[in-house]
Backbone as XML, in Angstrom:
<?xml version="1.0"?>
<chain id="A" units="angstrom">
  <residue number="1" name="ARG">
    <atom name="N" x="41.699" y="78.412" z="6.619"/>
    <atom name="CA" x="41.585" y="79.576" z="5.765"/>
    <atom name="C" x="42.094" y="79.290" z="4.355"/>
  </residue>
  <residue number="2" name="GLU">
    <atom name="N" x="43.148" y="78.510" z="4.254"/>
    <atom name="CA" x="43.715" y="78.188" z="2.944"/>
    <atom name="C" x="42.700" y="77.454" z="2.066"/>
  </residue>
  <residue number="3" name="LEU">
    <atom name="N" x="41.963" y="76.538" z="2.659"/>
    <atom name="CA" x="40.945" y="75.792" z="1.920"/>
    <atom name="C" x="39.917" y="76.731" z="1.311"/>
  </residue>
  <residue number="4" name="LEU">
    <atom name="N" x="39.514" y="77.726" z="2.065"/>
    <atom name="CA" x="38.491" y="78.652" z="1.581"/>
    <atom name="C" x="39.009" y="79.632" z="0.536"/>
  </residue>
  <residue number="5" name="SER">
    <atom name="N" x="40.300" y="79.633" z="0.276"/>
    <atom name="CA" x="40.820" y="80.513" z="-0.764"/>
    <atom name="C" x="40.544" y="79.950" z="-2.158"/>
  </residue>
  <residue number="6" name="ALA">
    <atom name="N" x="40.101" y="78.701" z="-2.239"/>
    <atom name="CA" x="39.769" y="78.085" z="-3.530"/>
    <atom name="C" x="38.529" y="78.754" z="-4.109"/>
  </residue>
  <residue number="7" name="GLN">
    <atom name="N" x="38.661" y="79.389" z="-5.238"/>
    <atom name="CA" x="37.557" y="80.129" z="-5.849"/>
    <atom name="C" x="36.458" y="79.223" z="-6.406"/>
  </residue>
  <residue number="8" name="HIS">
    <atom name="N" x="36.765" y="77.965" z="-6.687"/>
    <atom name="CA" x="35.787" y="77.053" z="-7.284"/>
    <atom name="C" x="34.933" y="76.326" z="-6.253"/>
  </residue>
  <residue number="9" name="LEU">
    <atom name="N" x="35.157" y="76.551" z="-4.981"/>
    <atom name="CA" x="34.441" y="75.870" z="-3.905"/>
    <atom name="C" x="32.946" y="76.188" z="-3.975"/>
  </residue>
  <residue number="10" name="ARG">
    <atom name="N" x="32.110" y="75.138" z="-4.066"/>
    <atom name="CA" x="30.655" y="75.325" z="-4.186"/>
    <atom name="C" x="29.920" y="75.020" z="-2.891"/>
  </residue>
  <residue number="11" name="LYS">
    <atom name="N" x="30.330" y="73.975" z="-2.201"/>
    <atom name="CA" x="29.650" y="73.567" z="-0.975"/>
    <atom name="C" x="30.658" y="73.433" z="0.150"/>
  </residue>
  <residue number="12" name="VAL">
    <atom name="N" x="30.275" y="73.927" z="1.328"/>
    <atom name="CA" x="31.145" y="73.867" z="2.502"/>
    <atom name="C" x="30.337" y="73.292" z="3.658"/>
  </residue>
  <residue number="13" name="HIS">
    <atom name="N" x="30.935" y="72.340" z="4.363"/>
    <atom name="CA" x="30.331" y="71.781" z="5.572"/>
    <atom name="C" x="31.428" y="71.700" z="6.625"/>
  </residue>
  <residue number="14" name="PHE">
    <atom name="N" x="31.258" y="72.469" z="7.695"/>
    <atom name="CA" x="32.210" y="72.444" z="8.793"/>
    <atom name="C" x="31.503" y="71.990" z="10.057"/>
  </residue>
  <residue number="15" name="ALA">
    <atom name="N" x="32.097" y="71.049" z="10.758"/>
    <atom name="CA" x="31.623" y="70.628" z="12.076"/>
    <atom name="C" x="32.548" y="71.271" z="13.110"/>
  </residue>
  <residue number="16" name="LEU">
    <atom name="N" x="32.051" y="72.298" z="13.770"/>
    <atom name="CA" x="32.852" y="73.047" z="14.736"/>
    <atom name="C" x="32.333" y="72.881" z="16.157"/>
  </residue>
  <residue number="17" name="GLY">
    <atom name="N" x="31.406" y="71.962" z="16.346"/>
    <atom name="CA" x="30.808" y="71.751" z="17.656"/>
    <atom name="C" x="31.844" y="71.460" z="18.727"/>
  </residue>
  <residue number="18" name="ARG">
    <atom name="N" x="31.638" y="72.059" z="19.879"/>
    <atom name="CA" x="32.513" y="71.922" z="21.044"/>
    <atom name="C" x="33.954" y="72.387" z="20.772"/>
  </residue>
  <residue number="19" name="SER">
    <atom name="N" x="34.112" y="73.207" z="19.764"/>
    <atom name="CA" x="35.452" y="73.733" z="19.489"/>
    <atom name="C" x="35.705" y="74.968" z="20.350"/>
  </residue>
  <residue number="20" name="ASN">
    <atom name="N" x="36.921" y="75.415" z="20.349"/>
    <atom name="CA" x="37.290" y="76.629" z="21.071"/>
    <atom name="C" x="37.405" y="77.822" z="20.142"/>
  </residue>
  <residue number="21" name="VAL">
    <atom name="N" x="36.801" y="77.739" z="18.961"/>
    <atom name="CA" x="36.824" y="78.862" z="18.020"/>
    <atom name="C" x="36.018" y="80.005" z="18.641"/>
  </residue>
  <residue number="22" name="GLN">
    <atom name="N" x="36.648" y="81.162" z="18.736"/>
    <atom name="CA" x="36.041" y="82.346" z="19.346"/>
    <atom name="C" x="35.465" y="83.251" z="18.260"/>
  </residue>
  <residue number="23" name="ASP">
    <atom name="N" x="34.931" y="84.396" z="18.669"/>
    <atom name="CA" x="34.330" y="85.334" z="17.722"/>
    <atom name="C" x="35.283" y="85.730" z="16.598"/>
  </residue>
  <residue number="24" name="ALA">
    <atom name="N" x="36.544" y="85.959" z="16.919"/>
    <atom name="CA" x="37.515" y="86.363" z="15.889"/>
    <atom name="C" x="37.641" y="85.299" z="14.802"/>
  </residue>
  <residue number="25" name="GLY">
    <atom name="N" x="37.575" y="84.039" z="15.177"/>
    <atom name="CA" x="37.638" y="82.955" z="14.200"/>
    <atom name="C" x="36.419" y="82.927" z="13.295"/>
  </residue>
  <residue number="26" name="PHE">
    <atom name="N" x="35.246" y="83.174" z="13.857"/>
    <atom name="CA" x="34.030" y="83.208" z="13.049"/>
    <atom name="C" x="33.997" y="84.433" z="12.142"/>
  </residue>
  <residue number="27" name="GLN">
    <atom name="N" x="34.544" y="85.536" z="12.618"/>
    <atom name="CA" x="34.645" y="86.727" z="11.773"/>
    <atom name="C" x="35.570" y="86.461" z="10.585"/>
  </residue>
  <residue number="28" name="ALA">
    <atom name="N" x="36.668" y="85.773" z="10.832"/>
    <atom name="CA" x="37.599" y="85.422" z="9.754"/>
    <atom name="C" x="36.945" y="84.462" z="8.770"/>
  </residue>
  <residue number="29" name="LEU">
    <atom name="N" x="36.155" y="83.533" z="9.278"/>
    <atom name="CA" x="35.439" y="82.600" z="8.409"/>
    <atom name="C" x="34.461" y="83.358" z="7.521"/>
  </residue>
  <residue number="30" name="GLY">
    <atom name="N" x="33.756" y="84.306" z="8.088"/>
    <atom name="CA" x="32.837" y="85.131" z="7.301"/>
    <atom name="C" x="33.561" y="85.903" z="6.216"/>
  </residue>
  <residue number="31" name="ALA">
    <atom name="N" x="34.704" y="86.461" z="6.550"/>
    <atom name="CA" x="35.491" y="87.196" z="5.557"/>
    <atom name="C" x="35.937" y="86.275" z="4.426"/>
  </residue>
  <residue number="32" name="ALA">
    <atom name="N" x="36.251" y="85.034" z="4.767"/>
    <atom name="CA" x="36.669" y="84.067" z="3.735"/>
    <atom name="C" x="35.508" y="83.698" z="2.815"/>
  </residue>
  <residue number="33" name="PHE">
    <atom name="N" x="34.288" y="83.692" z="3.334"/>
    <atom name="CA" x="33.112" y="83.364" z="2.521"/>
    <atom name="C" x="32.705" y="84.500" z="1.582"/>
  </residue>
  <residue number="34" name="SER">
    <atom name="N" x="33.016" y="85.719" z="1.953"/>
    <atom name="CA" x="32.516" y="86.864" z="1.187"/>
    <atom name="C" x="33.040" y="86.848" z="-0.244"/>
  </residue>
  <residue number="35" name="ASN">
    <atom name="N" x="32.164" y="87.177" z="-1.139"/>
    <atom name="CA" x="32.462" y="87.303" z="-2.569"/>
    <atom name="C" x="32.954" y="86.021" z="-3.219"/>
  </residue>
  <residue number="36" name="LYS">
    <atom name="N" x="32.647" y="84.867" z="-2.650"/>
    <atom name="CA" x="32.964" y="83.583" z="-3.294"/>
    <atom name="C" x="31.869" y="83.323" z="-4.330"/>
  </residue>
  <residue number="37" name="SER">
    <atom name="N" x="32.159" y="83.560" z="-5.577"/>
    <atom name="CA" x="31.129" y="83.504" z="-6.609"/>
    <atom name="C" x="30.600" y="82.099" z="-6.868"/>
  </residue>
  <residue number="38" name="ALA">
    <atom name="N" x="31.373" y="81.055" z="-6.590"/>
    <atom name="CA" x="30.909" y="79.686" z="-6.844"/>
    <atom name="C" x="30.143" y="79.101" z="-5.661"/>
  </residue>
  <residue number="39" name="LEU">
    <atom name="N" x="30.249" y="79.700" z="-4.493"/>
    <atom name="CA" x="29.669" y="79.148" z="-3.272"/>
    <atom name="C" x="28.143" y="79.175" z="-3.326"/>
  </residue>
  <residue number="40" name="THR">
    <atom name="N" x="27.523" y="77.989" z="-3.190"/>
    <atom name="CA" x="26.063" y="77.900" z="-3.225"/>
    <atom name="C" x="25.462" y="77.356" z="-1.937"/>
  </residue>
  <residue number="41" name="SER">
    <atom name="N" x="26.247" y="76.628" z="-1.138"/>
    <atom name="CA" x="25.698" y="75.991" z="0.055"/>
    <atom name="C" x="26.713" y="75.985" z="1.196"/>
  </residue>
  <residue number="42" name="VAL">
    <atom name="N" x="26.246" y="76.388" z="2.390"/>
    <atom name="CA" x="27.087" y="76.380" z="3.580"/>
    <atom name="C" x="26.329" y="75.697" z="4.707"/>
  </residue>
  <residue number="43" name="THR">
    <atom name="N" x="26.982" y="74.717" z="5.323"/>
    <atom name="CA" x="26.462" y="74.039" z="6.508"/>
    <atom name="C" x="27.506" y="74.172" z="7.603"/>
  </residue>
  <residue number="44" name="LEU">
    <atom name="N" x="27.101" y="74.740" z="8.732"/>
    <atom name="CA" x="27.995" y="74.894" z="9.877"/>
    <atom name="C" x="27.339" y="74.277" z="11.099"/>
  </residue>
  <residue number="45" name="ASP">
    <atom name="N" x="28.001" y="73.291" z="11.662"/>
    <atom name="CA" x="27.556" y="72.682" z="12.908"/>
    <atom name="C" x="28.368" y="73.319" z="14.021"/>
  </residue>
  <residue number="46" name="CYS">
    <atom name="N" x="27.756" y="74.237" z="14.732"/>
    <atom name="CA" x="28.455" y="75.014" z="15.754"/>
    <atom name="C" x="27.919" y="74.751" z="17.154"/>
  </residue>
  <residue number="47" name="ARG">
    <atom name="N" x="27.245" y="73.643" z="17.357"/>
    <atom name="CA" x="26.637" y="73.409" z="18.673"/>
    <atom name="C" x="27.689" y="73.360" z="19.775"/>
  </residue>
  <residue number="48" name="PHE">
    <atom name="N" x="27.311" y="73.934" z="20.897"/>
    <atom name="CA" x="28.173" y="74.027" z="22.082"/>
    <atom name="C" x="29.451" y="74.832" z="21.833"/>
  </residue>
  <residue number="49" name="CYS">
    <atom name="N" x="29.454" y="75.734" z="20.867"/>
    <atom name="CA" x="30.694" y="76.469" z="20.576"/>
    <atom name="C" x="30.688" y="77.830" z="21.255"/>
  </residue>
  <residue number="50" name="GLU">
    <atom name="N" x="31.734" y="78.576" z="21.031"/>
    <atom name="CA" x="31.958" y="79.864" z="21.681"/>
    <atom name="C" x="31.504" y="81.041" z="20.824"/>
  </residue>
  <residue number="51" name="LEU">
    <atom name="N" x="30.643" y="80.798" z="19.855"/>
    <atom name="CA" x="30.156" y="81.854" z="18.970"/>
    <atom name="C" x="29.290" y="82.834" z="19.754"/>
  </residue>
  <residue number="52" name="GLY">
    <atom name="N" x="29.620" y="84.125" z="19.645"/>
    <atom name="CA" x="28.854" y="85.180" z="20.289"/>
    <atom name="C" x="28.299" y="86.153" z="19.264"/>
  </residue>
  <residue number="53" name="ASP">
    <atom name="N" x="27.753" y="87.246" z="19.744"/>
    <atom name="CA" x="27.117" y="88.221" z="18.858"/>
    <atom name="C" x="28.077" y="88.813" z="17.828"/>
  </residue>
  <residue number="54" name="ALA">
    <atom name="N" x="29.295" y="89.154" z="18.252"/>
    <atom name="CA" x="30.268" y="89.750" z="17.323"/>
    <atom name="C" x="30.695" y="88.747" z="16.256"/>
  </residue>
  <residue number="55" name="GLY">
    <atom name="N" x="30.905" y="87.506" z="16.651"/>
    <atom name="CA" x="31.261" y="86.471" z="15.689"/>
    <atom name="C" x="30.144" y="86.209" z="14.698"/>
  </residue>
  <residue number="56" name="MET">
    <atom name="N" x="28.904" y="86.191" z="15.197"/>
    <atom name="CA" x="27.756" y="85.997" z="14.317"/>
    <atom name="C" x="27.659" y="87.123" z="13.301"/>
  </residue>
  <residue number="57" name="ALA">
    <atom name="N" x="27.859" y="88.354" z="13.760"/>
    <atom name="CA" x="27.791" y="89.503" z="12.845"/>
    <atom name="C" x="28.812" y="89.376" z="11.720"/>
  </residue>
  <residue number="58" name="GLY">
    <atom name="N" x="30.041" y="89.029" z="12.066"/>
    <atom name="CA" x="31.082" y="88.887" z="11.045"/>
    <atom name="C" x="30.825" y="87.721" z="10.110"/>
  </residue>
  <residue number="59" name="LEU">
    <atom name="N" x="30.343" y="86.618" z="10.659"/>
    <atom name="CA" x="30.060" y="85.426" z="9.856"/>
    <atom name="C" x="28.981" y="85.703" z="8.822"/>
  </residue>
  <residue number="60" name="VAL">
    <atom name="N" x="27.846" y="86.236" z="9.269"/>
    <atom name="CA" x="26.727" y="86.417" z="8.336"/>
    <atom name="C" x="26.930" y="87.599" z="7.400"/>
  </residue>
  <residue number="61" name="GLN">
    <atom name="N" x="27.756" y="88.556" z="7.803"/>
    <atom name="CA" x="28.078" y="89.634" z="6.876"/>
    <atom name="C" x="28.804" y="89.059" z="5.661"/>
  </residue>
  <residue number="62" name="GLY">
    <atom name="N" x="29.743" y="88.162" z="5.911"/>
    <atom name="CA" x="30.461" y="87.518" z="4.812"/>
    <atom name="C" x="29.560" y="86.623" z="3.978"/>
  </residue>
  <residue number="63" name="LEU">
    <atom name="N" x="28.711" y="85.843" z="4.643"/>
    <atom name="CA" x="27.787" y="84.979" z="3.900"/>
    <atom name="C" x="26.857" y="85.800" z="3.017"/>
  </residue>
  <residue number="64" name="GLY">
    <atom name="N" x="26.419" y="86.933" z="3.521"/>
    <atom name="CA" x="25.529" y="87.791" z="2.740"/>
    <atom name="C" x="26.172" y="88.371" z="1.500"/>
  </residue>
  <residue number="65" name="GLN">
    <atom name="N" x="27.494" y="88.357" z="1.443"/>
    <atom name="CA" x="28.215" y="88.896" z="0.286"/>
    <atom name="C" x="28.598" y="87.821" z="-0.727"/>
  </residue>
  <residue number="66" name="ALA">
    <atom name="N" x="28.194" y="86.573" z="-0.466"/>
    <atom name="CA" x="28.447" y="85.492" z="-1.427"/>
    <atom name="C" x="27.326" y="85.553" z="-2.469"/>
  </residue>
  <residue number="67" name="PRO">
    <atom name="N" x="27.612" y="85.972" z="-3.693"/>
    <atom name="CA" x="26.555" y="86.312" z="-4.653"/>
    <atom name="C" x="25.658" y="85.164" z="-5.096"/>
  </residue>
  <residue number="68" name="ASN">
    <atom name="N" x="26.105" y="83.931" z="-5.015"/>
    <atom name="CA" x="25.286" y="82.804" z="-5.476"/>
    <atom name="C" x="24.884" y="81.851" z="-4.359"/>
  </residue>
  <residue number="69" name="LEU">
    <atom name="N" x="25.050" y="82.286" z="-3.125"/>
    <atom name="CA" x="24.682" y="81.445" z="-1.988"/>
    <atom name="C" x="23.174" y="81.209" z="-1.986"/>
  </residue>
  <residue number="70" name="ALA">
    <atom name="N" x="22.779" y="79.936" z="-2.047"/>
    <atom name="CA" x="21.359" y="79.588" z="-2.115"/>
    <atom name="C" x="20.859" y="78.908" z="-0.850"/>
  </residue>
  <residue number="71" name="SER">
    <atom name="N" x="21.756" y="78.269" z="-0.086"/>
    <atom name="CA" x="21.329" y="77.483" z="1.067"/>
    <atom name="C" x="22.299" y="77.648" z="2.230"/>
  </residue>
  <residue number="72" name="VAL">
    <atom name="N" x="21.716" y="77.890" z="3.424"/>
    <atom name="CA" x="22.507" y="78.005" z="4.656"/>
    <atom name="C" x="21.850" y="77.135" z="5.719"/>
  </residue>
  <residue number="73" name="HIS">
    <atom name="N" x="22.665" y="76.312" z="6.350"/>
    <atom name="CA" x="22.206" y="75.458" z="7.450"/>
    <atom name="C" x="23.137" y="75.733" z="8.625"/>
  </residue>
  <residue number="74" name="LEU">
    <atom name="N" x="22.572" y="76.281" z="9.714"/>
    <atom name="CA" x="23.359" y="76.591" z="10.901"/>
    <atom name="C" x="22.793" y="75.844" z="12.097"/>
  </residue>
  <residue number="75" name="ASN">
    <atom name="N" x="23.600" y="74.979" z="12.681"/>
    <atom name="CA" x="23.231" y="74.310" z="13.919"/>
    <atom name="C" x="23.914" y="75.082" z="15.037"/>
  </residue>
  <residue number="76" name="LEU">
    <atom name="N" x="23.116" y="75.812" z="15.805"/>
    <atom name="CA" x="23.639" y="76.676" z="16.858"/>
    <atom name="C" x="23.183" y="76.222" z="18.246"/>
  </residue>
  <residue number="77" name="ARG">
    <atom name="N" x="22.808" y="74.961" z="18.369"/>
    <atom name="CA" x="22.322" y="74.444" z="19.647"/>
    <atom name="C" x="23.328" y="74.698" z="20.763"/>
  </residue>
  <residue number="78" name="PHE">
    <atom name="N" x="22.824" y="75.158" z="21.873"/>
    <atom name="CA" x="23.620" y="75.394" z="23.079"/>
    <atom name="C" x="24.711" y="76.458" z="22.887"/>
  </residue>
  <residue number="79" name="CYS">
    <atom name="N" x="24.565" y="77.334" z="21.925"/>
    <atom name="CA" x="25.506" y="78.460" z="21.775"/>
    <atom name="C" x="25.012" y="79.577" z="22.696"/>
  </residue>
  <residue number="80" name="GLU">
    <atom name="N" x="25.425" y="79.518" z="23.922"/>
    <atom name="CA" x="24.884" y="80.378" z="24.964"/>
    <atom name="C" x="25.370" y="81.823" z="24.898"/>
  </residue>
  <residue number="81" name="LYS">
    <atom name="N" x="26.347" y="82.108" z="24.072"/>
    <atom name="CA" x="26.861" y="83.473" z="23.961"/>
    <atom name="C" x="26.125" y="84.293" z="22.904"/>
  </residue>
  <residue number="82" name="ILE">
    <atom name="N" x="25.263" y="83.655" z="22.137"/>
    <atom name="CA" x="24.496" y="84.384" z="21.123"/>
    <atom name="C" x="23.253" y="84.964" z="21.785"/>
  </residue>
  <residue number="83" name="GLY">
    <atom name="N" x="23.028" y="86.251" z="21.544"/>
    <atom name="CA" x="21.863" y="86.928" z="22.090"/>
    <atom name="C" x="21.059" y="87.588" z="20.986"/>
  </residue>
  <residue number="84" name="ASP">
    <atom name="N" x="20.207" y="88.509" z="21.391"/>
    <atom name="CA" x="19.336" y="89.199" z="20.440"/>
    <atom name="C" x="20.128" y="89.945" z="19.368"/>
  </residue>
  <residue number="85" name="ALA">
    <atom name="N" x="21.235" y="90.559" z="19.755"/>
    <atom name="CA" x="22.051" y="91.301" z="18.777"/>
    <atom name="C" x="22.588" y="90.370" z="17.693"/>
  </residue>
  <residue number="86" name="GLY">
    <atom name="N" x="22.984" y="89.174" z="18.086"/>
    <atom name="CA" x="23.473" y="88.200" z="17.109"/>
    <atom name="C" x="22.395" y="87.777" z="16.131"/>
  </residue>
  <residue number="87" name="MET">
    <atom name="N" x="21.194" y="87.595" z="16.622"/>
    <atom name="CA" x="20.080" y="87.192" z="15.749"/>
    <atom name="C" x="19.664" y="88.322" z="14.816"/>
  </residue>
  <residue number="88" name="THR">
    <atom name="N" x="19.731" y="89.555" z="15.316"/>
    <atom name="CA" x="19.441" y="90.701" z="14.452"/>
    <atom name="C" x="20.468" y="90.777" z="13.333"/>
  </residue>
  <residue number="89" name="SER">
    <atom name="N" x="21.734" y="90.565" z="13.672"/>
    <atom name="CA" x="22.797" y="90.548" z="12.654"/>
    <atom name="C" x="22.571" y="89.435" z="11.654"/>
  </residue>
  <residue number="90" name="LEU">
    <atom name="N" x="22.127" y="88.275" z="12.127"/>
    <atom name="CA" x="21.879" y="87.145" z="11.239"/>
    <atom name="C" x="20.842" y="87.515" z="10.181"/>
  </residue>
  <residue number="91" name="GLY">
    <atom name="N" x="19.748" y="88.106" z="10.622"/>
    <atom name="CA" x="18.705" y="88.510" z="9.674"/>
    <atom name="C" x="19.196" y="89.549" z="8.682"/>
  </residue>
  <residue number="92" name="GLN">
    <atom name="N" x="19.931" y="90.524" z="9.174"/>
    <atom name="CA" x="20.443" y="91.580" z="8.299"/>
    <atom name="C" x="21.478" y="91.042" z="7.314"/>
  </residue>
  <residue number="93" name="GLY">
    <atom name="N" x="22.391" y="90.220" z="7.804"/>
    <atom name="CA" x="23.462" y="89.692" z="6.945"/>
    <atom name="C" x="22.940" y="88.760" z="5.873"/>
  </residue>
  <residue number="94" name="LEU">
    <atom name="N" x="22.158" y="87.757" z="6.284"/>
    <atom name="CA" x="21.633" y="86.814" z="5.294"/>
    <atom name="C" x="20.635" y="87.476" z="4.367"/>
  </residue>
  <residue number="95" name="GLY">
    <atom name="N" x="19.983" y="88.534" z="4.840"/>
    <atom name="CA" x="19.052" y="89.270" z="3.998"/>
    <atom name="C" x="19.718" y="89.936" z="2.804"/>
  </residue>
  <residue number="96" name="GLN">
    <atom name="N" x="21.020" y="90.075" z="2.846"/>
    <atom name="CA" x="21.771" y="90.686" z="1.744"/>
    <atom name="C" x="22.152" y="89.694" z="0.650"/>
  </residue>
  <residue number="97" name="ALA">
    <atom name="N" x="22.001" y="88.392" z="0.920"/>
    <atom name="CA" x="22.392" y="87.363" z="-0.064"/>
    <atom name="C" x="21.334" y="87.312" z="-1.172"/>
  </residue>
  <residue number="98" name="PRO">
    <atom name="N" x="21.686" y="87.706" z="-2.389"/>
    <atom name="CA" x="20.686" y="87.864" z="-3.445"/>
    <atom name="C" x="20.034" y="86.569" z="-3.924"/>
  </residue>
  <residue number="99" name="CYS">
    <atom name="N" x="20.674" y="85.435" z="-3.772"/>
    <atom name="CA" x="20.137" y="84.166" z="-4.281"/>
    <atom name="C" x="19.676" y="83.221" z="-3.178"/>
  </residue>
  <residue number="100" name="LEU">
    <atom name="N" x="19.695" y="83.671" z="-1.939"/>
    <atom name="CA" x="19.365" y="82.788" z="-0.824"/>
    <atom name="C" x="17.919" y="82.317" z="-0.912"/>
  </residue>
  <residue number="101" name="ALA">
    <atom name="N" x="17.734" y="81.000" z="-0.973"/>
    <atom name="CA" x="16.406" y="80.408" z="-1.094"/>
    <atom name="C" x="16.039" y="79.541" z="0.101"/>
  </residue>
  <residue number="102" name="SER">
    <atom name="N" x="17.032" y="79.094" z="0.876"/>
    <atom name="CA" x="16.763" y="78.158" z="1.965"/>
    <atom name="C" x="17.662" y="78.454" z="3.158"/>
  </residue>
  <residue number="103" name="VAL">
    <atom name="N" x="17.043" y="78.570" z="4.347"/>
    <atom name="CA" x="17.780" y="78.770" z="5.597"/>
    <atom name="C" x="17.221" y="77.802" z="6.624"/>
  </residue>
  <residue number="104" name="HIS">
    <atom name="N" x="18.104" y="77.046" z="7.247"/>
    <atom name="CA" x="17.715" y="76.147" z="8.333"/>
    <atom name="C" x="18.526" y="76.549" z="9.549"/>
  </residue>
  <residue number="105" name="LEU">
    <atom name="N" x="17.825" y="76.879" z="10.634"/>
    <atom name="CA" x="18.477" y="77.271" z="11.882"/>
    <atom name="C" x="18.014" y="76.356" z="13.005"/>
  </residue>
  <residue number="106" name="ASP">
    <atom name="N" x="18.953" y="75.854" z="13.775"/>
    <atom name="CA" x="18.625" y="75.132" z="14.997"/>
    <atom name="C" x="19.133" y="75.991" z="16.143"/>
  </residue>
  <residue number="107" name="LEU">
    <atom name="N" x="18.203" y="76.600" z="16.857"/>
    <atom name="CA" x="18.535" y="77.496" z="17.965"/>
    <atom name="C" x="18.156" y="76.889" z="19.309"/>
  </residue>
  <residue number="108" name="SER">
    <atom name="N" x="18.004" y="75.581" z="19.359"/>
    <atom name="CA" x="17.622" y="74.905" z="20.593"/>
    <atom name="C" x="18.604" y="75.220" z="21.709"/>
  </residue>
  <residue number="109" name="LYS">
    <atom name="N" x="18.066" y="75.544" z="22.849"/>
    <atom name="CA" x="18.841" y="75.815" z="24.065"/>
    <atom name="C" x="19.746" y="77.033" z="23.950"/>
  </residue>
  <residue number="110" name="CYS">
    <atom name="N" x="19.422" y="77.945" z="23.066"/>
    <atom name="CA" x="20.114" y="79.238" z="22.994"/>
    <atom name="C" x="19.332" y="80.192" z="23.897"/>
  </residue>
  <residue number="111" name="GLU">
    <atom name="N" x="19.610" y="80.132" z="25.162"/>
    <atom name="CA" x="18.766" y="80.769" z="26.158"/>
    <atom name="C" x="18.906" y="82.280" z="26.271"/>
  </residue>
  <residue number="112" name="ASN">
    <atom name="N" x="19.864" y="82.868" z="25.573"/>
    <atom name="CA" x="20.022" y="84.325" z="25.615"/>
    <atom name="C" x="19.366" y="85.025" z="24.443"/>
  </residue>
  <residue number="113" name="ILE">
    <atom name="N" x="18.629" y="84.277" z="23.631"/>
    <atom name="CA" x="17.890" y="84.863" z="22.528"/>
    <atom name="C" x="16.446" y="85.030" z="22.986"/>
  </residue>
  <residue number="114" name="GLY">
    <atom name="N" x="15.973" y="86.278" z="22.928"/>
    <atom name="CA" x="14.608" y="86.571" z="23.344"/>
    <atom name="C" x="13.762" y="87.032" z="22.173"/>
  </residue>
  <residue number="115" name="ASP">
    <atom name="N" x="12.660" y="87.640" z="22.489"/>
    <atom name="CA" x="11.726" y="88.094" z="21.456"/>
    <atom name="C" x="12.333" y="89.143" z="20.537"/>
  </residue>
  <residue number="116" name="ALA">
    <atom name="N" x="13.239" y="89.940" z="21.042"/>
    <atom name="CA" x="13.866" y="90.992" z="20.229"/>
    <atom name="C" x="14.784" y="90.425" z="19.163"/>
  </residue>
  <residue number="117" name="GLY">
    <atom name="N" x="15.267" y="89.211" z="19.367"/>
    <atom name="CA" x="16.189" y="88.580" z="18.420"/>
    <atom name="C" x="15.441" y="87.869" z="17.344"/>
  </residue>
</chain>
């Protein structure tokens, strides 16, 4: 969290795969991203992690409030706790980012995401 308090941070890449970070941790990460005026690019490798619908909602809500965010890359492979509600939140949250030009999502083996998501 301390690292993300730097206002000049432009690019962030976190490898969180196979971590024990729960929804509360992802919500806190989203809050740290919100309103970071210099932030332009975020890459999160979250494969095999404990991210669920509530964590996704908090994460993308914060990303959507980063005014100059242009690129998001999320590797969510094997995140089995994410469902349709999480994907709906993702669309709504990132849809609020005014400068977003590029989104890359890897949802391979996310078996709880259906057509509604």
